[in-house]
C-alpha positions in Angstrom: 0.0 0.0 0.0 1.2 3.5 -0.8 -0.2 6.5 1.0 0.4 10.0 -0.4 0.9 12.6 2.4 0.6 16.3 1.6 3.9 17.6 3.0 2.9 21.2 2.5 -0.5 21.0 4.2 -1.3 22.7 7.5 -0.2 25.6 9.6 3.0 23.8 10.7 4.0 22.3 7.4 6.3 20.9 6.3 8.2 20.2 9.5 5.1 18.9 11.5 4.1 16.7 8.5 7.6 15.2 8.2 7.8 14.6 11.9 4.5 12.8 11.8 5.5 10.8 8.8 8.7 9.7 10.6 6.6 8.6 13.6 4.1 6.8 11.4 6.9 5.1 9.3 7.7 2.8 12.2 4.1 2.1 13.1 2.5 1.3 9.7 2.5 -2.2 8.2 5.7 -3.5 6.7 4.4 -3.2 3.2 3.1 0.4 3.5 5.0 3.2 1.9 4.5 6.8 2.7 4.9 9.3 -0.2 5.6 12.9 0.9 4.3 15.2 -1.8 5.7 18.7 -1.7 8.6 21.0 -2.4 11.6 18.7 -2.4 14.2 21.2 -1.0 12.6 21.9 2.4 11.7 18.3 2.8 15.2 17.0 2.2 16.6 19.9 4.3 14.6 18.5 7.3 16.1 15.1 6.8 19.5 16.8 6.4 20.7 14.1 4.0 19.0 11.5 1.8 20.7 8.8 4.0 18.4 9.8 6.9 15.2 9.0 5.0 13.6 5.7 6.1 13.3 3.1 3.5 9.5 3.3 3.5 9.3 7.0 2.9 9.5 8.5 -0.6 9.5 12.1 -1.9 7.5 13.4 -4.9 8.3 16.9 -5.9 5.5 19.4 -6.2 6.5 23.0 -6.9 3.4 24.9 -5.7 1.5 25.2 -2.4 -2.2 26.0 -1.8 -2.4 28.3 1.3 -4.8 27.5 4.1 -7.0 30.6 3.3 -6.9 30.5 -0.5 -10.1 30.2 -2.4 -10.2 26.5 -3.7 -12.2 27.0 -6.9 -9.9 29.9 -8.0 -6.6 28.5 -6.7 -6.7 24.9 -7.9 -6.7 25.7 -11.7 -4.0 28.3 -11.1 -1.8 25.8 -9.2 -1.8 22.5 -11.1 1.5 21.5 -9.6 0.4 22.1 -6.0 0.9 19.3 -3.5 -2.8 18.8 -3.3 -3.2 18.6 -7.0 -0.3 16.2 -7.4 -1.5 14.0 -4.6 -4.9 13.6 -6.2 -3.3 12.9 -9.6 -1.4 10.1 -8.0 -4.5 8.8 -6.3 -6.6 8.9 -9.5 -3.8 7.1 -11.6 -3.4 4.4 -9.0 0.2 5.3 -8.1 -1.0 5.6 -4.5 -4.0 3.9 -2.8 -4.7 6.8 -0.4 -4.1 10.5 0.1 -4.2 12.5 3.3 -3.6 16.2 4.1 -3.9 18.7 6.9 -4.1 21.5 4.3 -6.9 23.6 2.9 -10.2 21.6 3.5 -12.1 23.4 0.7 -9.3 22.6 -1.8 -9.3 19.0 -0.7 -13.0 18.7 -1.3 -13.1 20.5 -4.6 -10.0 18.6 -5.9 -11.7 15.4 -5.0 -14.7 16.2 -7.0 -12.7 17.1 -10.1 -10.2 14.2 -9.9 -11.4 10.9 -8.3 -14.9 12.3 -8.4 -18.0 11.2 -6.4 -19.1 7.6 -6.5 -22.0 7.1 -8.9 -25.2 7.7 -7.1 -23.7 9.9 -4.4 -25.0 13.5 -4.6 -23.0 15.0 -1.8 -19.8 13.5 -0.4 -19.5 14.1 3.3 -16.8 14.6 5.9 -17.1 12.5 9.0 -15.7 12.8 12.5 -15.4 10.3 15.2 -17.6 10.3 18.4 -16.3 8.6 21.5 -18.9 6.6 23.4 -19.1 6.2 27.2 -19.0 2.4 26.9 -15.6 2.6 25.1 -16.8 2.3 21.5 -16.6 4.8 18.8 -19.3 6.2 16.5 -19.3 8.8 13.8 -21.1 12.1 13.0 -21.6 13.4 9.4 -21.5 15.8 7.8 -19.1 18.0 9.7 -18.3 20.8 7.3 -18.5 19.9 3.6 -22.2 20.6 3.2 -23.6 23.4 5.2 -27.0 23.4 3.4 -28.6 20.1 2.8 -31.8 18.7 1.4 -33.6 15.7 3.2 -32.4 13.3 0.6 -28.8 14.3 1.3 -29.2 13.6 5.0 -30.7 10.2 4.1 -27.6 9.4 2.0 -25.3 10.5 4.8 -27.0 7.9 6.9 -26.5 5.2 4.3 -22.8 5.8 3.7 -22.2 6.4 7.3 -23.7 3.0 8.1 -21.5 1.3 5.5 -18.4 2.9 7.0 -19.3 1.8 10.5 -20.0 -1.7 9.3 -16.6 -2.2 7.7 -14.4 0.1 9.7 -15.7 -0.8 13.2 -17.2 -4.2 12.4 -20.7 -3.2 13.6 -23.1 -5.6 11.9 -26.2 -3.4 11.9 -25.2 0.2 12.8 -27.8 2.3 14.5 -28.5 5.5 12.5 -30.0 8.6 14.1 -30.9 12.1 13.0 -29.6 14.9 15.3 -32.5 17.1 16.2 -33.9 19.3 18.9 -36.4 16.7 20.1 -37.0 13.0 19.8 -40.5 13.2 18.3 -40.8 12.9 14.4 -42.5 16.2 14.2 -39.7 18.1 15.9 -37.2 20.3 14.1 -37.4 22.4 10.9 -39.1 21.2 7.7 -35.9 19.6 6.4 -35.4 17.6 9.6 -39.0 16.4 9.5 -38.8 15.4 5.9 -35.5 13.7 6.5 -37.0 11.7 9.4 -39.8 10.5 7.1 -37.4 9.4 4.4 -35.1 7.6 6.8 -37.9 5.9 8.7 -39.2 4.5 5.4 -35.8 3.3 4.2 -35.1 -0.4 4.8 -31.4 -0.1 3.9 -30.5 1.5 7.3 -31.3 0.7 10.9 -32.9 4.1 11.7 -33.6 4.6 15.4 -35.2 8.1 15.0 -34.2 11.5 16.3 -31.6 12.0 19.1 -30.8 15.2 21.0 -27.4 16.7 21.7 -27.3 15.0 25.1 -27.3 11.6 23.4 -24.2 12.2 21.3 -21.9 10.1 23.6 -24.2 7.3 24.7 -25.2 4.0 23.1 -28.3 5.3 21.3 -26.6 5.7 17.8 -23.5 4.6 15.9 -24.1 7.0 13.0 -25.3 10.6 13.9 -26.6 12.5 10.8 -26.8 16.3 10.5 -25.9 19.0 8.0 -22.3 20.3 7.9 -23.2 23.6 9.6 -24.5 21.8 12.8 -21.9 19.1 12.6 -18.9 21.4 12.5 -20.2 23.4 15.5 -20.6 20.1 17.4 -17.1 18.8 16.8 -15.5 22.2 17.5 -17.4 22.4 20.8 -16.3 18.8 21.6 -12.6 19.8 21.0 -13.0 22.7 23.4 -14.0 20.2 26.2 -10.6 18.6 26.0 -8.8 22.0 26.0 -10.8 23.3 29.0 -10.3 20.1 31.0 -6.6 20.1 30.1 -6.3 23.7 31.3 -8.1 22.7 34.5 -5.6 19.8 35.0 -8.3 17.2 34.8 -7.4 14.0 33.1 -9.8 11.2 32.1 -9.4 8.5 29.4 -12.8 9.3 27.9 -12.2 13.0 27.4 -8.7 12.2 26.0 -10.7 11.0 22.9 -11.8 14.6 22.4 -8.2 15.6 21.6 -8.0 15.9 17.8 -4.3 14.8 18.0 -5.4 11.3 19.1 -7.9 10.9 16.3 -5.8 12.4 13.5 -8.3 13.3 10.8 -11.7 13.1 9.1 -12.3 10.8 6.2 -14.2 12.0 3.1 -17.0 9.5 2.3 -18.7 9.1 -1.1 -15.7 9.6 -3.4 -13.7 7.1 -5.5 -10.7 7.1 -3.3 -9.4 6.8 0.3 -8.9 10.4 1.5 -8.5 11.8 5.0 -8.4 15.5 6.0 -6.4 16.5 9.1 -6.7 19.5 11.4 -5.0 22.6 10.1 -3.0 23.0 13.3 -1.9 19.4 13.4 1.5 18.7 15.1 3.6 15.6 14.5 1.5 13.3 16.6 -1.8 14.4 14.9 -0.1 13.8 11.5 1.0 10.3 12.6 -2.5 9.4 13.6 -4.0 10.9 10.4 -1.7 8.6 8.4 -2.5 5.5 10.6 -6.3 6.3 10.1 -5.7 6.5 6.4 -4.0 3.2 6.4 -6.8 1.5 8.3 -9.5 3.0 6.1 -7.6 1.9 3.0 -7.1 -1.7 4.3 -10.9 -1.9 4.7 -11.5 -0.5 1.2 -14.5 1.6 2.2 -15.1 3.3 -1.2 -15.4 -0.1 -2.8 -18.0 -1.2 -0.2 -20.0 2.0 -0.8 -19.9 1.4 -4.6 -20.9 -2.2 -4.2 -23.8 -1.4 -1.9 -25.2 1.4 -4.1 -24.8 -0.8 -7.2 -26.8 -3.7 -5.6 -29.5 -1.2 -4.6 
C-alpha cells in the first residue's frame, strides 16, 4: 500500500508533517510506503541528507503550495502542480492507494470532485468525525463541514454511507443511524429535519432509530449521527473545546482524551472514489502520525469499494 501525504498541508508544514511521517513510518505495516508530496528542497533539508530518509518514505516533488486561506475554486486551476493537485493525480492514476492532508479543507473537497470524483449515485460526499462513546466504543457524525446546506435526501444518503463505514471500519453488523434534532419526536425540528426523518424511517437499507438530541451524542443510542455540515462542524469544535478546557483545569480522564484531535488524527471523506483523510490545520507531528494511521486503516478496509458495491446492488 502506498499513501500520499501532503507535506505542505497545514499551519505547521512541512516540519510537522515530516515529523508525523517519521513517527508513522515505524508504526505502519511492513508493506506500507509513505509518499511525501511537496517541495523537495525543504523536505530534504529537514532530513539533512538522503541517507536519513527511512526506506518506507519516498518524496515526490510538487512546486506549488495552496495556502490555508486561499479560495479553492480559484486556486486549484492556477496551481496545477500544488501538493494537493499532485496528490490527487497520483490517487486517480493508482500510483497511490490513499491521500491525506492537513491542508486547505475546501481545496481537498473541490479537488476530490474534479479528480477521483463522487461515487456514482452519491449526490454529496461528506466529511465524517469520530464520536467517543461512554461504553468505550466509537461512533461517527456526518456531515461536519462539507455541506452546510442540505436537502432531506442528502441527509438520508449520509445515513446510508455512514452505516457502511461503521459496518466495515468498526465491524458493527447493523449500525444504529439517528438524526440529530432538537427533540425525539418525528414532528420536531425544521421542515428539512421532519422530511429527512420520514425518508429515513421509510428506508429499509438503514437501521434508523429516530431522532436524538445533543445529550445523546456520547451514549449508546446511535452509531451514526446524521446532520448537516453547519451543525456538525459546531458540534465537533465544541467537543474539541471540552478537552482543551479540561486540560487547562488539569483534569485528566481517558474518555475525554478522545476529544483531543491529536489522538484521532483526521476526518475521512465518504462518497468519493478514493481513500482520502483530512487532518486538522493546526496538526502537530502526533496528529499527522494518527492521520496517516487512520488513512492506512481506512484503505485496508476498502471503504469506497464497499459503498460502490452497496449502491450498485440497490
